[in-house]
C-alpha positions as CSV (number, residue, x, y, z in Angstrom):
1,M,-7.4,39.2,-78.0
2,R,-6.8,37.4,-81.3
3,I,-4.1,34.6,-81.6
4,I,-2.3,34.7,-84.9
5,N,-3.2,31.8,-87.0
6,G,-4.7,30.0,-83.9
7,N,-1.2,29.1,-82.8
8,Y,-1.4,28.5,-79.0
9,I,0.5,25.3,-78.6
10,S,3.7,25.3,-76.5
11,K,3.4,29.1,-75.9
12,I,3.1,31.5,-73.1
13,I,0.5,34.1,-74.0
14,C,0.2,37.5,-72.1
15,G,-3.4,38.6,-71.7
16,K,-6.5,38.1,-69.5
17,C,-7.3,34.4,-69.4
18,E,-11.0,34.7,-70.3
19,D,-10.1,36.8,-73.3
20,V,-7.5,34.5,-74.5
21,M,-9.6,31.5,-74.1
22,E,-12.5,33.1,-75.9
23,D,-10.3,33.0,-79.1
24,M,-9.8,29.2,-78.6
25,P,-11.8,26.5,-80.3
26,E,-14.4,24.4,-78.4
27,N,-13.3,21.0,-77.1
28,F,-9.7,21.9,-77.5
29,V,-7.9,21.2,-74.2
30,D,-7.3,17.9,-72.5
31,L,-6.4,19.0,-69.0
32,T,-6.2,22.2,-67.0
33,V,-4.2,22.5,-63.9
34,T,-4.3,25.9,-62.2
35,S,-4.8,27.8,-59.1
36,P,-6.9,31.1,-59.2
37,P,-6.2,34.4,-57.3
38,Y,-8.7,33.8,-54.7
39,D,-10.0,36.2,-51.9
40,K,-7.7,38.9,-52.8
41,L,-4.8,37.2,-50.7
42,R,-2.3,38.3,-53.4
43,N,-1.9,41.5,-55.4
44,Y,-1.5,40.4,-59.0
45,K,-0.7,43.8,-60.5
46,G,-4.5,45.2,-60.1
47,Y,-5.8,42.2,-62.2
48,K,-9.6,41.7,-61.5
49,F,-10.4,38.1,-61.6
50,D,-13.6,37.2,-63.6
51,F,-14.3,33.9,-62.0
52,K,-17.5,33.1,-63.8
53,G,-16.2,34.1,-67.2
54,T,-13.2,32.0,-66.7
55,A,-15.1,29.0,-65.5
56,K,-17.5,29.2,-68.6
57,E,-14.6,29.5,-70.9
58,L,-12.9,26.5,-69.4
59,Y,-16.1,24.3,-69.9
60,R,-16.2,25.5,-73.7
61,V,-12.6,24.7,-74.4
62,T,-12.3,21.5,-72.5
63,K,-12.7,18.4,-74.6
64,I,-15.4,15.9,-73.8
65,G,-13.7,13.6,-71.1
66,G,-11.3,16.4,-70.2
67,V,-10.4,17.4,-66.8
68,V,-9.9,20.7,-64.8
69,V,-7.9,20.7,-61.7
70,W,-8.7,23.7,-59.6
71,V,-6.4,24.4,-56.6
72,V,-8.2,26.8,-54.1
73,G,-8.4,27.8,-50.4
74,D,-10.4,30.3,-48.3
75,Q,-9.3,33.5,-46.5
76,T,-10.5,33.9,-42.9
77,I,-12.3,37.3,-42.4
78,N,-13.7,38.6,-39.0
79,G,-13.3,35.0,-37.8
80,S,-15.2,33.3,-40.5
81,E,-13.8,31.5,-43.5
82,T,-15.1,32.9,-46.8
83,G,-16.2,29.5,-48.3
84,T,-14.9,30.7,-51.8
85,S,-13.6,27.3,-52.6
86,F,-17.1,25.6,-52.2
87,K,-18.8,28.4,-54.0
88,Q,-16.6,28.0,-56.9
89,A,-17.0,24.2,-56.9
90,L,-20.7,24.4,-56.8
91,Y,-20.6,27.0,-59.9
92,F,-18.4,24.5,-61.9
93,K,-21.1,21.9,-61.3
94,E,-23.8,24.4,-62.2
95,I,-22.3,25.2,-65.7
96,G,-22.0,21.3,-66.4
97,F,-18.9,19.9,-64.9
98,N,-18.9,16.8,-62.9
99,L,-17.0,17.0,-59.5
100,H,-14.9,13.8,-60.1
101,D,-12.9,14.1,-56.8
102,T,-12.4,16.5,-54.1
103,M,-8.8,16.2,-53.1
104,I,-6.5,17.8,-50.5
105,Y,-3.0,19.4,-51.1
106,Q,-1.5,19.3,-47.6
107,K,1.5,21.7,-47.1
108,L,4.6,20.8,-45.1
109,S,6.8,23.5,-43.5
110,V,4.0,26.1,-43.3
111,G,3.2,28.5,-40.4
112,A,-0.1,29.4,-38.9
113,C,-2.8,31.1,-41.0
114,G,-6.3,31.9,-40.6
115,S,-7.8,32.6,-37.1
116,N,-5.8,32.2,-33.9
117,L,-8.9,30.5,-32.4
118,S,-9.0,27.8,-35.0
119,Y,-6.6,24.9,-35.9
120,W,-3.7,25.9,-38.2
121,Q,-4.7,25.7,-41.9
122,V,-2.2,23.6,-43.7
123,F,-4.1,22.6,-46.9
124,E,-5.8,23.6,-50.0
125,Y,-8.5,22.0,-52.0
126,M,-7.8,20.4,-55.3
127,F,-11.1,20.0,-57.1
128,V,-11.0,17.6,-60.0
129,F,-13.8,18.5,-62.4
130,S,-14.5,16.4,-65.6
131,K,-16.5,17.2,-68.8
132,G,-18.4,14.0,-68.7
133,K,-16.6,10.8,-67.7
134,P,-12.8,11.3,-67.5
135,K,-11.2,9.9,-70.7
136,T,-7.9,9.3,-69.0
137,V,-7.2,8.2,-65.5
138,N,-3.6,7.0,-64.7
139,R,-3.8,6.5,-60.9
140,I,-0.4,6.9,-59.2
141,K,0.7,3.8,-57.5
142,D,3.2,4.6,-54.8
143,K,1.5,4.1,-51.4
144,I,3.2,1.5,-49.1
145,N,0.5,-1.1,-48.1
146,S,0.3,-2.0,-44.4
147,S,-1.1,-5.5,-45.2
148,V,1.6,-6.7,-47.6
149,G,1.2,-10.3,-48.4
150,H,-2.1,-10.9,-47.0
151,K,-4.9,-12.4,-49.0
152,N,-8.3,-10.7,-49.6
153,K,-10.8,-12.7,-47.8
154,P,-14.4,-13.5,-49.1
155,N,-17.0,-11.0,-48.3
156,K,-20.4,-12.5,-48.3
157,K,-22.2,-9.2,-48.6
158,M,-19.9,-7.8,-51.3
159,D,-20.2,-11.1,-53.3
160,L,-23.9,-11.0,-53.3
161,L,-23.4,-7.8,-55.1
162,K,-20.9,-9.2,-57.4
163,T,-18.5,-6.3,-56.9
164,R,-15.5,-8.1,-55.4
165,T,-15.6,-11.7,-56.4
166,N,-12.6,-11.4,-58.6
167,R,-10.4,-10.1,-55.8
168,V,-10.9,-12.9,-53.3
169,G,-7.6,-14.7,-52.6
170,V,-5.5,-12.0,-54.4
171,V,-2.3,-11.3,-52.4
172,V,-1.9,-7.6,-51.3
173,G,1.1,-6.1,-52.9
174,E,3.8,-4.1,-51.4
175,I,2.8,-0.8,-53.3
176,G,-0.9,0.3,-53.7
177,Y,-2.7,3.3,-55.3
178,R,-2.3,6.5,-53.4
179,E,-5.2,8.2,-51.6
180,N,-6.6,11.6,-52.3
181,I,-4.6,13.6,-49.8
182,W,-1.3,14.6,-51.4
183,I,1.5,16.1,-49.2
184,Y,4.1,18.4,-50.6
185,H,6.7,20.9,-49.3
186,T,5.4,24.2,-50.6
187,G,6.7,25.4,-53.9
188,M,10.4,26.4,-54.5
189,L,11.4,28.0,-57.8
190,T,15.2,28.8,-57.8
191,R,17.7,29.7,-55.3
192,D,15.9,32.9,-55.0
193,D,12.6,31.0,-54.7
194,R,9.7,33.3,-53.7
195,T,11.2,36.5,-54.9
196,I,10.2,35.4,-58.4
197,H,6.5,34.7,-57.6
198,P,4.5,34.8,-54.4
199,A,2.4,31.5,-54.6
200,P,4.2,28.9,-56.7
201,F,2.9,25.4,-57.1
202,P,5.2,22.6,-56.0
203,E,6.6,21.2,-59.3
204,K,5.5,17.6,-58.2
205,L,2.0,18.6,-57.5
206,A,1.6,19.8,-61.0
207,A,3.5,16.7,-62.5
208,D,1.4,14.2,-60.5
209,H,-1.9,15.8,-61.8
210,I,-0.5,15.8,-65.3
211,I,0.4,12.2,-65.1
212,S,-3.0,11.3,-63.5
213,W,-5.4,12.9,-66.0
214,S,-3.5,13.2,-69.4
215,N,-1.4,11.2,-71.8
216,E,1.7,12.1,-73.9
217,S,1.0,14.7,-76.5
218,D,-2.2,15.9,-74.8
219,I,-2.8,19.6,-74.4
220,V,-2.3,21.0,-70.9
221,L,-3.6,24.5,-70.0
222,D,-2.8,26.8,-67.2
223,P,-4.8,29.9,-67.8
224,M,-3.3,31.6,-64.7
225,C,0.2,30.3,-65.2
226,G,2.3,32.6,-62.9
227,S,5.8,31.4,-62.9
228,G,4.9,28.6,-65.4
229,T,5.3,25.4,-63.2
230,T,2.3,23.6,-64.9
231,C,3.7,24.4,-68.3
232,K,7.3,23.5,-67.4
233,M,5.9,19.9,-66.0
234,A,3.8,19.5,-69.0
235,K,6.9,20.0,-71.4
236,R,9.1,17.7,-69.2
237,L,6.3,15.0,-69.3
238,N,6.0,15.1,-73.2
239,R,2.7,17.0,-73.2
240,R,1.9,20.2,-75.2
241,Y,1.3,23.2,-73.2
242,I,-0.5,26.5,-73.1
243,G,0.1,29.1,-70.5
244,I,-1.7,32.5,-70.0
245,D,-0.9,35.3,-67.6
246,T,-1.8,39.1,-67.4
247,S,1.8,39.9,-66.2
248,E,4.4,40.2,-69.0
249,K,7.0,39.8,-66.2
250,Y,5.6,36.3,-65.1
251,C,5.2,35.3,-68.7
252,Q,9.0,36.0,-69.3
253,I,9.7,34.1,-66.1
254,S,7.7,31.1,-67.4
255,R,9.5,31.2,-70.7
256,D,12.9,31.2,-69.1
257,R,12.0,28.4,-66.7
258,I,10.5,26.2,-69.5
259,S,13.6,26.7,-71.6
260,N,16.0,25.9,-68.7
261,T,16.5,22.1,-69.4
262,E,19.3,21.9,-66.8
263,E,17.0,22.4,-63.8
264,P,16.1,19.2,-61.9
265,L,12.6,17.8,-62.5
266,F,11.7,18.1,-58.9
267,K,13.0,20.2,-56.1
């Protein structure tokens, strides 16, 4: 698929993600935030997902220092989880990405899934891959510290390693950096929520990753954009966006949601 005049920016493009990305320049995208159709848990109009082709194109189009956030889980089949998430993470490493962080998206207000003989599955992985060292890291500071007002005490072992000498005596503040388990209510879209798309991102999940791994005016890609949450949040946060989806219906939903400036930032 050829893109006229190479004009990808701030557009939703209908097509197979690997074909569209193949037409993009190398070292082009600052950040990707996406979730693939894994383990055939959803029917996406017969689309056959080419994982390896997509991963290779993501590596090629990602800038040096750029980041890919890959949100994925595993289906349980015959009492055994597929391990798709781990297989995909290892393949990303095999083709050259660094596994910068293994994060957890914990879902609130969900029912049981997986095997009835195991604990309820209430999370998905958020693998954060980087092409080299991440060029942008804006860690979100919103965690309430339990030791507010305390002073960091000397640590002889760490002082010998010269890693914490500048922290001794620093008073612990009320708010600290969050940890790598992020908790959200499952995604809602509109008053008709899931009638629009079967597996939407929470808007705040997409926004938090965009804030963490990109700066204003950076290019944010979602190669399987579905209902357009990543692109919508990128626009709201003054980033440029590119969305790709095989379904013209979802592409139009994405365009409509992005153009609706009256919607609240988060739901």
